[in-house]
C-alpha positions as CSV (number, residue, x, y, z in Angstrom):
1,M,-11.5,48.8,26.9
2,R,-8.5,49.1,29.1
3,V,-9.6,45.9,31.1
4,S,-9.8,44.0,27.8
5,R,-6.4,45.3,26.9
6,Y,-5.0,44.5,30.4
7,L,-6.3,40.9,30.5
8,G,-4.9,40.3,26.8
9,R,-1.5,41.6,28.0
10,V,-1.6,39.3,31.1
11,A,-2.5,36.2,28.9
12,S,0.2,37.0,26.3
13,V,2.8,37.3,29.2
14,T,1.6,34.0,30.8
15,A,1.6,31.9,27.6
16,A,5.2,33.2,26.9
17,A,6.5,32.4,30.3
18,V,4.7,28.6,30.1
19,L,6.6,28.3,26.7
20,A,9.8,29.5,27.9
21,G,9.7,27.2,30.8
22,T,8.6,24.2,28.7
23,S,11.4,24.9,26.4
24,F,13.9,25.3,29.2
25,A,12.8,21.9,30.7
26,S,13.3,20.1,27.3
27,A,16.7,21.6,27.0
28,A,17.6,20.3,30.6
29,D,16.1,16.7,29.9
30,L,18.0,16.4,26.8
31,G,21.2,17.8,28.0
32,G,21.3,15.7,31.6
33,S,18.9,12.7,31.4
34,Y,21.6,10.3,29.7
35,K,23.4,8.0,32.2
36,D,25.9,5.3,31.2
37,P,24.2,1.7,31.7
38,V,25.0,0.1,35.1
39,Y,27.0,-3.1,34.7
40,A,25.5,-6.0,36.5
41,P,28.0,-9.1,37.3
42,P,26.6,-12.4,36.4
43,V,25.1,-14.3,39.4
44,V,27.5,-16.8,40.6
45,Q,26.2,-20.1,42.5
46,S,26.8,-19.7,46.0
47,D,29.1,-22.5,47.5
48,I,26.6,-23.7,50.3
49,W,27.2,-27.4,50.1
50,T,30.9,-28.1,50.4
51,G,31.8,-29.3,53.9
52,F,31.4,-32.1,56.5
53,Y,27.8,-33.0,57.7
54,F,26.1,-35.4,60.2
55,G,22.5,-35.9,61.2
56,G,19.7,-38.6,61.9
57,Q,16.9,-40.2,59.6
58,G,14.1,-42.3,59.8
59,G,11.5,-43.7,57.7
60,I,10.1,-47.1,56.5
61,G,11.4,-50.1,54.7
62,A,9.8,-52.7,52.5
63,G,11.1,-55.7,50.5
64,K,11.1,-59.3,49.6
65,A,13.1,-62.4,50.7
66,S,12.7,-65.5,48.5
67,G,14.1,-68.9,49.4
68,R,14.9,-72.3,48.1
69,T,14.7,-75.0,50.8
70,G,16.1,-78.6,50.8
71,L,17.0,-81.2,53.3
72,E,20.4,-82.7,54.1
73,V,21.0,-86.2,55.9
74,Y,24.2,-87.1,57.3
75,D,25.9,-90.4,56.3
76,G,28.3,-90.7,59.0
77,T,31.2,-88.8,57.2
78,D,29.4,-86.0,55.3
79,W,26.2,-84.1,54.5
80,D,24.4,-85.1,51.6
81,L,21.2,-83.7,50.0
82,L,18.3,-86.1,50.8
83,F,16.5,-83.9,48.1
84,A,17.7,-80.8,46.4
85,E,16.2,-77.3,46.9
86,R,12.6,-78.4,45.9
87,F,10.6,-75.8,47.9
88,R,10.4,-72.4,46.6
89,D,9.1,-69.7,49.0
90,S,8.9,-65.9,49.5
91,T,7.5,-63.5,51.9
92,N,7.1,-59.6,51.7
93,L,9.1,-57.6,54.5
94,A,7.9,-54.4,55.8
95,G,8.8,-52.2,59.0
96,G,10.3,-49.0,60.3
97,V,13.8,-48.0,60.0
98,A,16.0,-45.2,62.0
99,G,19.7,-44.2,62.2
100,L,22.6,-41.8,61.6
101,Y,24.5,-40.5,58.5
102,G,27.3,-38.4,57.8
103,G,29.6,-37.2,55.0
104,Y,31.6,-34.6,53.0
105,N,30.5,-32.7,49.8
106,W,32.4,-30.9,47.4
107,Q,30.7,-28.1,45.4
108,I,32.0,-27.3,41.9
109,G,29.8,-24.6,40.4
110,Q,26.5,-26.2,40.5
111,T,27.8,-29.8,40.5
112,V,28.1,-31.6,44.1
113,L,30.3,-34.5,44.6
114,G,30.4,-36.4,47.7
115,I,30.8,-39.5,49.9
116,E,28.7,-40.6,52.6
117,G,28.1,-43.4,55.2
118,D,25.3,-44.5,57.3
119,Y,24.0,-46.8,60.0
120,T,20.3,-47.7,60.3
121,W,18.5,-49.8,62.7
122,S,15.8,-51.7,61.2
123,D,12.5,-53.6,62.0
124,V,11.9,-54.9,58.5
125,E,10.5,-58.4,58.7
126,G,8.2,-60.9,57.2
127,T,6.8,-64.4,57.8
128,T,5.5,-67.2,55.6
129,Y,5.0,-71.1,55.6
130,C,8.0,-72.6,53.8
131,A,9.4,-76.0,52.9
132,G,6.3,-77.3,51.7
133,G,4.2,-76.4,54.7
134,F,6.6,-78.2,57.1
135,A,7.7,-75.0,58.8
136,R,6.8,-71.5,59.3
137,C,9.8,-69.2,58.5
138,K,10.6,-65.6,59.4
139,V,13.1,-63.3,57.7
140,D,14.3,-60.2,59.8
141,L,16.5,-57.5,58.7
142,D,18.2,-56.1,62.0
143,W,20.4,-53.5,60.6
144,T,22.0,-51.9,57.6
145,A,25.1,-50.0,56.7
146,S,26.0,-48.4,53.6
147,L,29.0,-46.6,52.0
148,V,28.0,-44.6,48.8
149,A,29.4,-41.9,46.5
150,R,27.0,-39.2,45.5
151,A,26.6,-36.9,42.6
152,G,24.2,-34.2,42.6
153,Y,23.0,-30.9,40.9
154,A,22.4,-27.8,42.9
155,V,20.1,-24.9,42.3
156,G,20.3,-22.2,44.9
157,Q,19.4,-23.8,48.3
158,S,18.2,-27.2,46.6
159,L,20.1,-30.3,45.7
160,W,19.2,-33.3,43.6
161,Y,21.4,-36.3,43.9
162,V,21.9,-40.0,42.8
163,K,24.0,-42.3,44.8
164,G,25.6,-45.8,44.6
165,G,28.0,-48.1,46.6
166,A,28.1,-51.0,49.1
167,V,26.0,-52.0,51.6
168,W,25.9,-54.5,54.7
169,G,22.9,-55.9,56.4
170,R,22.3,-58.4,59.3
171,V,19.9,-61.0,58.1
172,A,18.1,-63.1,60.6
173,T,16.1,-66.2,59.8
174,Q,13.8,-68.3,62.0
175,A,12.3,-71.7,61.3
176,D,9.4,-73.3,63.6
177,T,8.1,-76.8,62.5
178,T,4.3,-77.0,62.1
179,P,1.8,-79.8,63.1
180,L,2.7,-81.3,59.6
181,L,5.6,-82.8,61.4
182,G,3.8,-84.7,63.9
183,P,5.6,-86.4,66.6
184,I,9.1,-85.0,65.5
185,N,7.9,-81.4,66.0
186,A,10.8,-80.1,68.2
187,G,10.3,-76.3,67.9
188,R,12.5,-73.5,66.7
189,S,15.7,-72.9,65.0
190,T,17.4,-69.5,64.3
191,R,20.4,-68.5,62.2
192,S,21.8,-65.2,61.1
193,K,24.5,-63.6,58.8
194,T,26.0,-60.3,57.9
195,S,25.4,-59.9,54.3
196,L,27.3,-57.6,51.8
197,G,25.5,-56.2,48.8
198,W,25.0,-53.4,46.7
199,T,22.7,-50.2,46.9
200,V,21.6,-47.4,44.6
201,G,19.3,-44.5,45.2
202,M,18.4,-40.9,44.9
203,G,17.2,-37.8,46.9
204,Y,16.3,-34.3,47.3
205,E,18.1,-32.2,49.9
206,Y,17.2,-28.6,51.0
207,A,19.4,-26.0,52.8
208,F,17.6,-23.8,55.1
209,T,20.8,-22.1,56.2
210,R,24.4,-23.0,55.4
211,N,24.6,-25.3,58.4
212,F,21.1,-26.8,58.6
213,L,20.1,-29.5,55.9
214,V,17.0,-31.4,55.6
215,R,16.4,-34.2,52.9
216,V,14.3,-36.9,51.6
217,D,16.2,-40.0,50.6
218,Y,15.4,-43.2,48.6
219,S,17.7,-46.5,48.7
220,Y,17.4,-49.8,47.0
221,M,19.4,-52.6,48.7
222,D,20.3,-56.2,47.3
223,F,22.0,-58.5,49.8
224,G,22.4,-61.3,47.3
225,S,21.9,-64.8,48.3
226,E,23.0,-66.5,51.5
227,T,22.8,-70.3,52.6
228,Y,21.4,-70.7,56.0
229,K,21.6,-74.3,57.7
230,F,19.1,-75.1,60.4
231,S,20.3,-77.7,62.7
232,G,18.2,-81.0,62.6
233,A,18.5,-81.2,66.5
234,N,16.3,-78.3,66.7
235,L,13.7,-79.2,64.0
236,V,13.6,-83.0,64.2
237,D,14.3,-85.6,66.6
238,D,17.0,-87.2,64.6
239,E,20.4,-85.1,64.5
240,D,21.0,-86.9,61.1
241,F,18.8,-84.2,59.3
242,R,18.9,-80.5,58.8
243,G,17.2,-78.1,56.7
244,R,19.3,-76.0,54.3
245,S,18.0,-72.6,52.6
246,N,19.2,-70.3,50.2
247,I,17.5,-66.9,50.8
248,D,17.8,-63.8,48.5
249,T,16.9,-60.5,50.3
250,T,16.1,-57.1,48.8
251,V,14.8,-54.1,50.4
252,N,13.6,-50.4,49.7
253,Q,14.1,-47.6,52.1
254,I,12.5,-44.3,52.3
255,K,14.0,-42.0,54.9
256,V,13.4,-38.3,55.8
257,G,16.5,-36.7,57.7
258,A,18.0,-33.7,59.0
259,A,21.7,-32.9,59.5
260,F,24.1,-30.0,60.7
261,K,26.8,-29.0,58.3
262,F,30.0,-27.9,59.7
């Protein structure tokens, strides 16, 4: 009996202690668990794009050259068209490109505005028969240079942009007479001009750090129409004749670049 009474008292005391502890803990939680909310400032776009940059790039180029060819004759005082631009020819252009670029960006929030210039060496060329098969013509884009304005949208370290402006290019043409001319086959005539045109494009740029940028860039270039006159002395025996071609040249370039931002 005594043991049962003792165990009953122990159980009663233990239960009372547990209840007391639970009540104390609950009171403590109710009295001290509330905390004022922590204020989190809004995330501000980091200004990582503002500044000068300079780098190198390389890729491929492809396009088209379309020509209209006629023949002129010298009447002793002036050149007259023997027949107008009767022959219409075109050739596809393709080759590699590599060059340098640089510019300056201004970042305003997530908007990035800038100006950029580039110079690109080009091996973009194409060959076709022209002038009704009387000649084999080659068009070669030796180099391009552009000055463009850029506008982009930045998200963190990424920048998507569009661009547009002026482009210059050195377009070289070459005409080799074919056996169709028989005994008056005299070989080769070459001409080249620096053409001014327009360009538009777009691209994606990524900032690995504030100073190291990489990008993929696309450009469409239109150099307009240029007239090339091939000396008759080179194409035929009689110097009183010469070829005349109006050539329109357009080129697409896709380049991968890397730049250092100062």
